[in-house]
All heavy atoms as TSV, in Angstrom:
chain	resi	resn	atom	element	x	y	z
A	1	MET	N	N	49.491	122.194	166.319
A	1	MET	CA	C	50.890	122.176	166.738
A	1	MET	C	C	51.696	121.463	165.651
A	1	MET	O	O	51.299	120.440	165.145
A	1	MET	CB	C	50.972	121.463	168.082
A	1	MET	CG	C	52.318	121.577	168.688
A	1	MET	SD	S	52.365	121.280	170.521
A	1	MET	CE	C	51.362	119.875	170.774
A	2	GLN	N	N	52.826	122.044	165.350
A	2	GLN	CA	C	53.706	121.428	164.347
A	2	GLN	C	C	54.710	120.525	165.086
A	2	GLN	O	O	54.995	120.719	166.261
A	2	GLN	CB	C	54.487	122.531	163.590
A	2	GLN	CG	C	53.555	123.442	162.811
A	2	GLN	CD	C	54.335	124.602	162.195
A	2	GLN	OE1	O	55.360	125.003	162.683
A	2	GLN	NE2	N	53.777	125.131	161.118
A	3	ASN	N	N	55.228	119.555	164.348
A	3	ASN	CA	C	56.218	118.666	164.958
A	3	ASN	C	C	57.104	118.073	163.885
A	3	ASN	O	O	56.792	118.130	162.700
A	3	ASN	CB	C	55.512	117.549	165.738
A	3	ASN	CG	C	54.799	116.580	164.855
A	3	ASN	OD1	O	55.423	115.699	164.281
A	3	ASN	ND2	N	53.484	116.729	164.716
A	4	ASP	N	N	58.245	117.564	164.314
A	4	ASP	CA	C	59.153	116.902	163.368
A	4	ASP	C	C	59.289	115.423	163.723
A	4	ASP	O	O	60.367	114.853	163.584
A	4	ASP	CB	C	60.469	117.617	163.295
A	4	ASP	CG	C	61.303	117.443	164.550
A	4	ASP	OD1	O	60.776	117.035	165.601
A	4	ASP	OD2	O	62.529	117.719	164.504
A	5	LEU	N	N	58.180	114.843	164.134
A	5	LEU	CA	C	58.196	113.439	164.548
A	5	LEU	C	C	58.556	112.510	163.401
A	5	LEU	O	O	59.283	111.530	163.586
A	5	LEU	CB	C	56.812	113.090	165.127
A	5	LEU	CG	C	56.733	111.844	166.000
A	5	LEU	CD1	C	57.720	111.899	167.152
A	5	LEU	CD2	C	55.326	111.655	166.509
A	6	VAL	N	N	58.099	112.829	162.186
A	6	VAL	CA	C	58.419	111.969	161.035
A	6	VAL	C	C	59.915	111.892	160.831
A	6	VAL	O	O	60.481	110.809	160.668
A	6	VAL	CB	C	57.729	112.498	159.756
A	6	VAL	CG1	C	58.197	111.713	158.533
A	6	VAL	CG2	C	56.218	112.415	159.878
A	7	ARG	N	N	60.591	113.050	160.865
A	7	ARG	CA	C	62.032	113.076	160.652
A	7	ARG	C	C	62.756	112.326	161.762
A	7	ARG	O	O	63.629	111.495	161.491
A	7	ARG	CB	C	62.534	114.510	160.606
A	7	ARG	CG	C	64.044	114.648	160.401
A	7	ARG	CD	C	64.539	116.085	160.512
A	7	ARG	NE	N	64.379	116.648	161.853
A	7	ARG	CZ	C	65.197	116.381	162.875
A	7	ARG	NH1	N	66.233	115.582	162.711
A	7	ARG	NH2	N	64.997	116.935	164.055
A	8	ARG	N	N	62.363	112.583	163.001
A	8	ARG	CA	C	63.035	111.911	164.114
A	8	ARG	C	C	62.824	110.405	164.069
A	8	ARG	O	O	63.742	109.613	164.329
A	8	ARG	CB	C	62.549	112.493	165.453
A	8	ARG	CG	C	63.029	113.866	165.704
A	8	ARG	CD	C	62.457	114.485	166.966
A	8	ARG	NE	N	62.905	115.840	167.118
A	8	ARG	CZ	C	64.058	116.211	167.658
A	8	ARG	NH1	N	64.875	115.316	168.143
A	8	ARG	NH2	N	64.387	117.472	167.739
A	9	ARG	N	N	61.594	109.987	163.744
A	9	ARG	CA	C	61.291	108.554	163.648
A	9	ARG	C	C	62.137	107.930	162.506
A	9	ARG	O	O	62.721	106.856	162.664
A	9	ARG	CB	C	59.799	108.361	163.418
A	9	ARG	CG	C	59.391	106.898	163.298
A	9	ARG	CD	C	57.881	106.755	163.192
A	9	ARG	NE	N	57.277	107.504	162.100
A	9	ARG	CZ	C	57.352	107.131	160.810
A	9	ARG	NH1	N	58.012	106.033	160.459
A	9	ARG	NH2	N	56.743	107.860	159.879
A	10	ALA	N	N	62.182	108.598	161.382
A	10	ALA	CA	C	62.925	108.093	160.210
A	10	ALA	C	C	64.427	107.965	160.531
A	10	ALA	O	O	65.062	107.018	160.108
A	10	ALA	CB	C	62.703	109.007	159.012
A	11	GLU	N	N	64.974	108.964	161.255
A	11	GLU	CA	C	66.380	108.904	161.596
A	11	GLU	C	C	66.719	107.652	162.424
A	11	GLU	O	O	67.823	107.144	162.365
A	11	GLU	CB	C	66.792	110.158	162.385
A	11	GLU	CG	C	66.895	111.380	161.537
A	11	GLU	CD	C	67.249	112.637	162.331
A	11	GLU	OE1	O	67.236	112.599	163.603
A	11	GLU	OE2	O	67.465	113.681	161.702
A	12	ARG	N	N	65.760	107.214	163.195
A	12	ARG	CA	C	65.985	106.008	164.025
A	12	ARG	C	C	65.636	104.725	163.274
A	12	ARG	O	O	65.847	103.639	163.789
A	12	ARG	CB	C	65.144	106.108	165.295
A	12	ARG	CG	C	65.412	107.351	166.108
A	12	ARG	CD	C	66.113	107.063	167.372
A	12	ARG	NE	N	66.468	108.331	168.018
A	12	ARG	CZ	C	66.531	108.458	169.305
A	12	ARG	NH1	N	66.255	107.436	170.087
A	12	ARG	NH2	N	66.915	109.581	169.858
A	13	GLY	N	N	65.029	104.880	162.100
A	13	GLY	CA	C	64.651	103.720	161.327
A	13	GLY	C	C	63.446	102.974	161.884
A	13	GLY	O	O	63.281	101.786	161.637
A	14	TRP	N	N	62.614	103.717	162.610
A	14	TRP	CA	C	61.413	103.083	163.205
A	14	TRP	C	C	60.210	103.260	162.314
A	14	TRP	O	O	60.029	104.305	161.719
A	14	TRP	CB	C	61.099	103.708	164.548
A	14	TRP	CG	C	62.143	103.535	165.621
A	14	TRP	CD1	C	63.139	102.567	165.648
A	14	TRP	CD2	C	62.334	104.313	166.785
A	14	TRP	NE1	N	63.904	102.729	166.764
A	14	TRP	CE2	C	63.435	103.755	167.480
A	14	TRP	CE3	C	61.662	105.394	167.301
A	14	TRP	CZ2	C	63.880	104.314	168.685
A	14	TRP	CZ3	C	62.096	105.919	168.527
A	14	TRP	CH2	C	63.190	105.376	169.203
A	15	SER	N	N	59.376	102.252	162.280
A	15	SER	CA	C	58.093	102.347	161.612
A	15	SER	C	C	57.131	103.067	162.561
A	15	SER	O	O	57.400	103.210	163.760
A	15	SER	CB	C	57.545	100.983	161.257
A	15	SER	OG	O	57.204	100.295	162.431
A	16	GLN	N	N	56.013	103.471	162.027
A	16	GLN	CA	C	54.994	104.099	162.915
A	16	GLN	C	C	54.542	103.085	163.969
A	16	GLN	O	O	54.327	103.437	165.122
A	16	GLN	CB	C	53.807	104.561	162.081
A	16	GLN	CG	C	54.129	105.764	161.208
A	16	GLN	CD	C	53.036	106.094	160.243
A	16	GLN	OE1	O	52.285	105.212	159.801
A	16	GLN	NE2	N	52.933	107.368	159.887
A	17	ALA	N	N	54.420	101.814	163.555
A	17	ALA	CA	C	53.986	100.769	164.500
A	17	ALA	C	C	55.018	100.580	165.616
A	17	ALA	O	O	54.651	100.398	166.771
A	17	ALA	CB	C	53.738	99.460	163.758
A	18	GLN	N	N	56.298	100.608	165.266
A	18	GLN	CA	C	57.351	100.448	166.268
A	18	GLN	C	C	57.330	101.620	167.270
A	18	GLN	O	O	57.499	101.403	168.463
A	18	GLN	CB	C	58.717	100.366	165.615
A	18	GLN	CG	C	58.932	99.033	164.867
A	18	GLN	CD	C	60.182	99.047	164.024
A	18	GLN	OE1	O	60.514	100.030	163.374
A	18	GLN	NE2	N	60.893	97.933	164.049
A	19	LEU	N	N	57.164	102.829	166.751
A	19	LEU	CA	C	57.111	103.991	167.641
A	19	LEU	C	C	55.884	103.897	168.521
A	19	LEU	O	O	55.953	104.118	169.732
A	19	LEU	CB	C	57.078	105.287	166.836
A	19	LEU	CG	C	56.961	106.572	167.645
A	19	LEU	CD1	C	58.084	106.688	168.681
A	19	LEU	CD2	C	56.922	107.786	166.736
A	20	ALA	N	N	54.762	103.517	167.940
A	20	ALA	CA	C	53.520	103.368	168.717
A	20	ALA	C	C	53.691	102.368	169.843
A	20	ALA	O	O	53.270	102.640	170.983
A	20	ALA	CB	C	52.375	102.955	167.789
A	21	GLU	N	N	54.319	101.267	169.541
A	21	GLU	CA	C	54.521	100.225	170.563
A	21	GLU	C	C	55.389	100.766	171.710
A	21	GLU	O	O	55.085	100.531	172.878
A	21	GLU	CB	C	55.172	99.002	169.954
A	21	GLU	CG	C	55.350	97.857	170.921
A	21	GLU	CD	C	55.927	96.629	170.265
A	21	GLU	OE1	O	55.729	96.429	169.056
A	21	GLU	OE2	O	56.580	95.846	170.985
A	22	GLN	N	N	56.443	101.510	171.366
A	22	GLN	CA	C	57.330	102.046	172.432
A	22	GLN	C	C	56.613	103.088	173.294
A	22	GLN	O	O	56.932	103.239	174.469
A	22	GLN	CB	C	58.549	102.677	171.784
A	22	GLN	CG	C	59.469	101.656	171.131
A	22	GLN	CD	C	60.742	102.265	170.637
A	22	GLN	OE1	O	61.542	102.708	171.448
A	22	GLN	NE2	N	60.910	102.312	169.329
A	23	LEU	N	N	55.649	103.760	172.705
A	23	LEU	CA	C	54.913	104.797	173.432
A	23	LEU	C	C	53.645	104.267	174.106
A	23	LEU	O	O	53.023	104.955	174.880
A	23	LEU	CB	C	54.562	105.963	172.504
A	23	LEU	CG	C	55.743	106.755	171.955
A	23	LEU	CD1	C	55.280	107.707	170.868
A	23	LEU	CD2	C	56.430	107.522	173.081
A	24	GLY	N	N	53.256	103.050	173.746
A	24	GLY	CA	C	52.031	102.472	174.312
A	24	GLY	C	C	50.762	103.096	173.759
A	24	GLY	O	O	49.777	103.229	174.482
A	25	VAL	N	N	50.822	103.504	172.499
A	25	VAL	CA	C	49.666	104.092	171.840
A	25	VAL	C	C	49.422	103.330	170.526
A	25	VAL	O	O	50.214	102.476	170.146
A	25	VAL	CB	C	49.845	105.591	171.547
A	25	VAL	CG1	C	50.073	106.370	172.852
A	25	VAL	CG2	C	51.003	105.838	170.576
A	26	SER	N	N	48.338	103.647	169.869
A	26	SER	CA	C	48.039	102.988	168.605
A	26	SER	C	C	48.849	103.621	167.452
A	26	SER	O	O	49.295	104.756	167.556
A	26	SER	CB	C	46.546	103.087	168.279
A	26	SER	OG	O	46.215	104.417	167.960
A	27	ARG	N	N	49.028	102.846	166.392
A	27	ARG	CA	C	49.703	103.405	165.213
A	27	ARG	C	C	48.902	104.565	164.655
A	27	ARG	O	O	49.465	105.540	164.189
A	27	ARG	CB	C	49.855	102.337	164.123
A	27	ARG	CG	C	50.756	102.802	162.958
A	27	ARG	CD	C	50.886	101.774	161.869
A	27	ARG	NE	N	49.702	101.633	161.039
A	27	ARG	CZ	C	49.335	102.514	160.104
A	27	ARG	NH1	N	50.007	103.590	159.901
A	27	ARG	NH2	N	48.238	102.318	159.404
A	28	GLN	N	N	47.577	104.503	164.755
A	28	GLN	CA	C	46.719	105.587	164.272
A	28	GLN	C	C	47.005	106.881	165.054
A	28	GLN	O	O	46.975	107.969	164.474
A	28	GLN	CB	C	45.251	105.210	164.390
A	28	GLN	CG	C	44.329	106.193	163.709
A	28	GLN	CD	C	44.636	106.333	162.222
A	28	GLN	OE1	O	44.934	105.360	161.538
A	28	GLN	NE2	N	44.612	107.555	161.706
A	29	THR	N	N	47.315	106.761	166.307
A	29	THR	CA	C	47.691	107.955	167.097
A	29	THR	C	C	48.953	108.585	166.535
A	29	THR	O	O	49.025	109.797	166.383
A	29	THR	CB	C	47.879	107.601	168.585
A	29	THR	OG1	O	46.631	107.127	169.108
A	29	THR	CG2	C	48.337	108.793	169.391
A	30	ILE	N	N	49.931	107.747	166.219
A	30	ILE	CA	C	51.187	108.264	165.647
A	30	ILE	C	C	50.895	108.940	164.307
A	30	ILE	O	O	51.407	110.054	164.041
A	30	ILE	CB	C	52.213	107.122	165.460
A	30	ILE	CG1	C	52.556	106.500	166.817
A	30	ILE	CG2	C	53.481	107.657	164.771
A	30	ILE	CD1	C	53.097	107.471	167.864
A	31	VAL	N	N	50.093	108.319	163.467
A	31	VAL	CA	C	49.723	108.896	162.184
A	31	VAL	C	C	49.094	110.272	162.386
A	31	VAL	O	O	49.457	111.251	161.727
A	31	VAL	CB	C	48.796	107.980	161.396
A	31	VAL	CG1	C	48.208	108.683	160.173
A	31	VAL	CG2	C	49.488	106.707	160.980
A	32	SER	N	N	48.170	110.353	163.302
A	32	SER	CA	C	47.446	111.608	163.572
A	32	SER	C	C	48.390	112.709	164.097
A	32	SER	O	O	48.271	113.861	163.723
A	32	SER	CB	C	46.318	111.384	164.562
A	32	SER	OG	O	45.357	110.534	164.000
A	33	ILE	N	N	49.300	112.338	164.979
A	33	ILE	CA	C	50.273	113.319	165.505
A	33	ILE	C	C	51.184	113.787	164.382
A	33	ILE	O	O	51.411	114.987	164.200
A	33	ILE	CB	C	51.094	112.725	166.664
A	33	ILE	CG1	C	50.204	112.456	167.869
A	33	ILE	CG2	C	52.251	113.668	167.021
A	33	ILE	CD1	C	50.902	111.688	168.979
A	34	GLU	N	N	51.706	112.842	163.585
A	34	GLU	CA	C	52.631	113.215	162.514
A	34	GLU	C	C	51.959	114.136	161.494
A	34	GLU	O	O	52.606	115.014	160.946
A	34	GLU	CB	C	53.143	111.958	161.810
A	34	GLU	CG	C	54.170	111.191	162.667
A	34	GLU	CD	C	54.776	110.012	161.921
A	34	GLU	OE1	O	54.278	109.652	160.836
A	34	GLU	OE2	O	55.713	109.432	162.461
A	35	ARG	N	N	50.706	113.927	161.251
A	35	ARG	CA	C	49.988	114.764	160.272
A	35	ARG	C	C	49.440	116.048	160.893
A	35	ARG	O	O	48.807	116.836	160.197
A	35	ARG	CB	C	48.856	113.956	159.645
A	35	ARG	CG	C	49.369	112.821	158.772
A	35	ARG	CD	C	48.263	112.061	158.110
A	35	ARG	NE	N	48.813	110.988	157.283
A	35	ARG	CZ	C	48.108	110.045	156.713
A	35	ARG	NH1	N	46.773	110.046	156.827
A	35	ARG	NH2	N	48.681	109.130	156.004
A	36	GLY	N	N	49.670	116.254	162.177
A	36	GLY	CA	C	49.216	117.450	162.839
A	36	GLY	C	C	47.715	117.504	163.070
A	36	GLY	O	O	47.168	118.569	163.334
A	37	ARG	N	N	47.082	116.358	163.015
A	37	ARG	CA	C	45.630	116.302	163.255
A	37	ARG	C	C	45.293	116.074	164.717
A	37	ARG	O	O	44.144	116.199	165.109
A	37	ARG	CB	C	45.004	115.183	162.419
A	37	ARG	CG	C	45.074	115.437	160.942
A	37	ARG	CD	C	44.273	114.398	160.154
A	37	ARG	NE	N	44.533	113.064	160.615
A	37	ARG	CZ	C	44.591	111.998	159.828
A	37	ARG	NH1	N	44.360	112.113	158.559
A	37	ARG	NH2	N	44.822	110.824	160.334
A	38	PHE	N	N	46.285	115.740	165.493
A	38	PHE	CA	C	46.069	115.426	166.894
A	38	PHE	C	C	47.259	115.944	167.713
A	38	PHE	O	O	48.406	115.674	167.353
A	38	PHE	CB	C	45.915	113.920	167.087
A	38	PHE	CG	C	45.882	113.461	168.503
A	38	PHE	CD1	C	44.746	113.653	169.278
A	38	PHE	CD2	C	46.966	112.808	169.083
A	38	PHE	CE1	C	44.718	113.246	170.607
A	38	PHE	CE2	C	46.938	112.362	170.389
A	38	PHE	CZ	C	45.794	112.571	171.172
A	39	ASP	N	N	46.972	116.729	168.729
A	39	ASP	CA	C	48.014	117.185	169.648
A	39	ASP	C	C	48.086	116.225	170.808
A	39	ASP	O	O	47.074	115.941	171.466
A	39	ASP	CB	C	47.731	118.583	170.173
A	39	ASP	CG	C	47.845	119.656	169.083
A	39	ASP	OD1	O	48.549	119.423	168.078
A	39	ASP	OD2	O	47.216	120.723	169.230
A	40	PRO	N	N	49.271	115.688	171.096
A	40	PRO	CA	C	49.380	114.729	172.189
A	40	PRO	C	C	49.140	115.390	173.544
A	40	PRO	O	O	49.342	116.597	173.698
A	40	PRO	CB	C	50.833	114.230	172.077
A	40	PRO	CG	C	51.557	115.356	171.443
A	40	PRO	CD	C	50.573	116.004	170.491
A	41	SER	N	N	48.716	114.563	174.479
A	41	SER	CA	C	48.605	115.057	175.875
A	41	SER	C	C	50.003	115.447	176.353
A	41	SER	O	O	51.028	115.019	175.784
A	41	SER	CB	C	48.016	113.964	176.754
A	41	SER	OG	O	48.957	112.887	176.841
A	42	LEU	N	N	50.047	116.213	177.412
A	42	LEU	CA	C	51.341	116.626	177.961
A	42	LEU	C	C	52.170	115.407	178.398
A	42	LEU	O	O	53.365	115.315	178.082
A	42	LEU	CB	C	51.155	117.614	179.117
A	42	LEU	CG	C	52.413	118.301	179.607
A	42	LEU	CD1	C	53.156	118.993	178.484
A	42	LEU	CD2	C	52.069	119.298	180.698
A	43	PRO	N	N	51.568	114.428	179.104
A	43	PRO	CA	C	52.355	113.241	179.469
A	43	PRO	C	C	52.902	112.495	178.246
A	43	PRO	O	O	54.035	112.049	178.242
A	43	PRO	CB	C	51.385	112.355	180.258
A	43	PRO	CG	C	50.397	113.337	180.828
A	43	PRO	CD	C	50.247	114.406	179.771
A	44	LEU	N	N	52.100	112.401	177.173
A	44	LEU	CA	C	52.558	111.728	175.976
A	44	LEU	C	C	53.663	112.548	175.307
A	44	LEU	O	O	54.655	111.978	174.816
A	44	LEU	CB	C	51.397	111.489	174.990
A	44	LEU	CG	C	51.768	110.780	173.675
A	44	LEU	CD1	C	52.469	109.445	173.934
A	44	LEU	CD2	C	50.499	110.550	172.853
A	45	ALA	N	N	53.524	113.847	175.286
A	45	ALA	CA	C	54.578	114.706	174.717
A	45	ALA	C	C	55.900	114.553	175.468
A	45	ALA	O	O	56.962	114.460	174.862
A	45	ALA	CB	C	54.134	116.163	174.713
A	46	PHE	N	N	55.812	114.452	176.785
A	46	PHE	CA	C	57.026	114.227	177.595
A	46	PHE	C	C	57.634	112.843	177.246
A	46	PHE	O	O	58.844	112.705	177.095
A	46	PHE	CB	C	56.727	114.278	179.080
A	46	PHE	CG	C	56.842	115.667	179.678
A	46	PHE	CD1	C	55.720	116.351	180.103
A	46	PHE	CD2	C	58.078	116.262	179.848
A	46	PHE	CE1	C	55.826	117.619	180.651
A	46	PHE	CE2	C	58.200	117.523	180.389
A	46	PHE	CZ	C	57.054	118.203	180.797
A	47	HIS	N	N	56.764	111.866	177.114
A	47	HIS	CA	C	57.226	110.514	176.799
A	47	HIS	C	C	57.930	110.496	175.431
A	47	HIS	O	O	59.013	109.890	175.286
A	47	HIS	CB	C	56.051	109.565	176.804
A	47	HIS	CG	C	56.423	108.094	176.836
A	47	HIS	ND1	N	55.500	107.100	176.884
A	47	HIS	CD2	C	57.610	107.466	176.722
A	47	HIS	CE1	C	56.109	105.939	176.872
A	47	HIS	NE2	N	57.382	106.122	176.750
A	48	ILE	N	N	57.361	111.191	174.461
A	48	ILE	CA	C	57.949	111.261	173.120
A	48	ILE	C	C	59.321	111.938	173.231
A	48	ILE	O	O	60.311	111.450	172.660
A	48	ILE	CB	C	57.025	112.045	172.161
A	48	ILE	CG1	C	55.774	111.197	171.881
A	48	ILE	CG2	C	57.759	112.390	170.857
A	48	ILE	CD1	C	54.673	111.925	171.136
A	49	ALA	N	N	59.391	113.049	173.932
A	49	ALA	CA	C	60.671	113.774	174.049
A	49	ALA	C	C	61.715	112.928	174.722
A	49	ALA	O	O	62.852	112.865	174.270
A	49	ALA	CB	C	60.452	115.075	174.825
A	50	ARG	N	N	61.337	112.225	175.798
A	50	ARG	CA	C	62.287	111.359	176.494
A	50	ARG	C	C	62.781	110.252	175.548
A	50	ARG	O	O	63.978	109.918	175.544
A	50	ARG	CB	C	61.654	110.737	177.715
A	50	ARG	CG	C	61.890	111.538	178.978
A	50	ARG	CD	C	61.445	110.807	180.210
A	50	ARG	NE	N	60.269	111.503	180.716
A	50	ARG	CZ	C	59.047	111.015	180.767
A	50	ARG	NH1	N	58.817	109.772	180.424
A	50	ARG	NH2	N	58.045	111.731	181.177
A	51	LEU	N	N	61.873	109.696	174.776
A	51	LEU	CA	C	62.249	108.604	173.858
A	51	LEU	C	C	63.284	109.086	172.842
A	51	LEU	O	O	64.199	108.338	172.483
A	51	LEU	CB	C	60.988	108.097	173.144
A	51	LEU	CG	C	61.135	106.839	172.312
A	51	LEU	CD1	C	61.547	105.653	173.165
A	51	LEU	CD2	C	59.853	106.530	171.598
A	52	PHE	N	N	63.157	110.321	172.390
A	52	PHE	CA	C	64.100	110.853	171.431
A	52	PHE	C	C	65.243	111.634	172.090
A	52	PHE	O	O	66.015	112.289	171.400
A	52	PHE	CB	C	63.368	111.751	170.408
A	52	PHE	CG	C	62.521	110.953	169.449
A	52	PHE	CD1	C	61.148	110.878	169.619
A	52	PHE	CD2	C	63.106	110.254	168.419
A	52	PHE	CE1	C	60.380	110.132	168.753
A	52	PHE	CE2	C	62.335	109.494	167.539
A	52	PHE	CZ	C	60.970	109.421	167.711
A	53	ASP	N	N	65.289	111.558	173.429
A	53	ASP	CA	C	66.364	112.196	174.198
A	53	ASP	C	C	66.509	113.685	173.860
A	53	ASP	O	O	67.575	114.169	173.517
A	53	ASP	CB	C	67.698	111.472	173.954
A	53	ASP	CG	C	68.753	111.848	174.958
A	53	ASP	OD1	O	68.396	112.195	176.113
A	53	ASP	OD2	O	69.942	111.808	174.609
A	54	CYS	N	N	65.388	114.377	173.949
A	54	CYS	CA	C	65.395	115.807	173.668
A	54	CYS	C	C	64.275	116.491	174.496
A	54	CYS	O	O	63.601	115.839	175.279
A	54	CYS	CB	C	65.197	116.073	172.184
A	54	CYS	SG	S	63.584	115.532	171.555
A	55	ARG	N	N	64.118	117.774	174.305
A	55	ARG	CA	C	63.091	118.519	175.016
A	55	ARG	C	C	61.791	118.510	174.189
A	55	ARG	O	O	61.840	118.346	172.955
A	55	ARG	CB	C	63.517	119.980	175.219
A	55	ARG	CG	C	64.823	120.118	175.995
A	55	ARG	CD	C	65.326	121.523	175.962
A	55	ARG	NE	N	65.430	122.013	174.570
A	55	ARG	CZ	C	65.539	123.254	174.217
A	55	ARG	NH1	N	65.535	124.197	175.108
A	55	ARG	NH2	N	65.624	123.575	172.939
A	56	ILE	N	N	60.691	118.739	174.853
A	56	ILE	CA	C	59.384	118.770	174.142
A	56	ILE	C	C	59.421	119.803	173.015
A	56	ILE	O	O	58.995	119.559	171.919
A	56	ILE	CB	C	58.240	119.095	175.122
A	56	ILE	CG1	C	57.988	117.899	176.048
A	56	ILE	CG2	C	56.958	119.431	174.359
A	56	ILE	CD1	C	56.933	118.142	177.087
A	57	GLU	N	N	59.993	120.968	173.346
A	57	GLU	CA	C	60.006	122.039	172.335
A	57	GLU	C	C	60.961	121.747	171.163
A	57	GLU	O	O	60.912	122.417	170.143
A	57	GLU	CB	C	60.341	123.388	172.940
A	57	GLU	CG	C	61.626	123.456	173.744
A	57	GLU	CD	C	61.423	123.180	175.208
A	57	GLU	OE1	O	60.576	122.331	175.595
A	57	GLU	OE2	O	62.152	123.792	176.030
A	58	ASP	N	N	61.813	120.720	171.312
A	58	ASP	CA	C	62.629	120.295	170.173
A	58	ASP	C	C	61.789	119.498	169.181
A	58	ASP	O	O	62.106	119.461	167.980
A	58	ASP	CB	C	63.819	119.423	170.627
A	58	ASP	CG	C	64.806	120.211	171.470
A	58	ASP	OD1	O	64.906	121.425	171.307
A	58	ASP	OD2	O	65.495	119.572	172.315
A	59	VAL	N	N	60.758	118.878	169.655
A	59	VAL	CA	C	59.877	118.041	168.810
A	59	VAL	C	C	58.656	118.828	168.360
A	59	VAL	O	O	58.270	118.770	167.182
A	59	VAL	CB	C	59.429	116.771	169.547
A	59	VAL	CG1	C	58.514	115.920	168.660
A	59	VAL	CG2	C	60.580	115.977	170.076
A	60	PHE	N	N	58.069	119.567	169.292
A	60	PHE	CA	C	56.808	120.283	168.998
A	60	PHE	C	C	56.974	121.792	169.043
A	60	PHE	O	O	57.720	122.299	169.875
A	60	PHE	CB	C	55.722	119.866	170.026
A	60	PHE	CG	C	55.431	118.394	170.020
A	60	PHE	CD1	C	56.029	117.558	170.937
A	60	PHE	CD2	C	54.580	117.842	169.076
A	60	PHE	CE1	C	55.765	116.180	170.916
A	60	PHE	CE2	C	54.304	116.496	169.038
A	60	PHE	CZ	C	54.903	115.667	169.996
A	61	SER	N	N	56.266	122.463	168.161
A	61	SER	CA	C	56.276	123.922	168.200
A	61	SER	C	C	54.850	124.400	167.869
A	61	SER	O	O	54.114	123.704	167.166
A	61	SER	CB	C	57.276	124.503	167.215
A	61	SER	OG	O	56.948	124.099	165.909
A	62	PRO	N	N	54.528	125.595	168.368
A	62	PRO	CA	C	53.170	126.089	168.078
A	62	PRO	C	C	52.981	126.291	166.573
A	62	PRO	O	O	53.865	126.794	165.879
A	62	PRO	CB	C	53.124	127.430	168.798
A	62	PRO	CG	C	54.299	127.451	169.717
A	62	PRO	CD	C	55.280	126.505	169.189
A	63	GLY	N	N	51.861	125.894	166.083
A	63	GLY	CA	C	51.549	126.089	164.713
A	63	GLY	C	C	50.827	127.424	164.499
A	63	GLY	O	O	50.479	128.122	165.461
A	64	ILE	N	N	50.634	127.759	163.271
A	64	ILE	CA	C	49.898	128.978	162.973
A	64	ILE	C	C	48.429	128.583	162.934
A	64	ILE	O	O	48.023	127.724	162.153
A	64	ILE	CB	C	50.331	129.574	161.638
A	64	ILE	CG1	C	51.811	129.932	161.698
A	64	ILE	CG2	C	49.454	130.773	161.259
A	64	ILE	CD1	C	52.408	130.346	160.348
A	65	SER	N	N	47.629	129.228	163.772
A	65	SER	CA	C	46.222	128.897	163.822
A	65	SER	C	C	45.387	129.986	163.151
A	65	SER	O	O	45.823	131.118	163.026
A	65	SER	CB	C	45.740	128.686	165.241
A	65	SER	OG	O	45.932	129.859	165.967
A	66	GLY	N	N	44.263	129.572	162.775
A	66	GLY	CA	C	43.382	130.417	162.313
A	66	GLY	C	C	42.957	131.264	161.378
A	66	GLY	O	O	42.378	131.985	160.882
């Protein structure tokens, strides 16, 4: 899954650690999501979208697989 979490986080001036703390996850989880190595659970995706005051599909989009 593709995402624009890096851009959104940068616009707010948050570090990966700050975002992780707000979401209640590890910084490594944020790194993995930003690099597209880990797809967040649906509850975490909702939490991310709420934090950035947008819809899930504004942050995440299906990637090209395979």
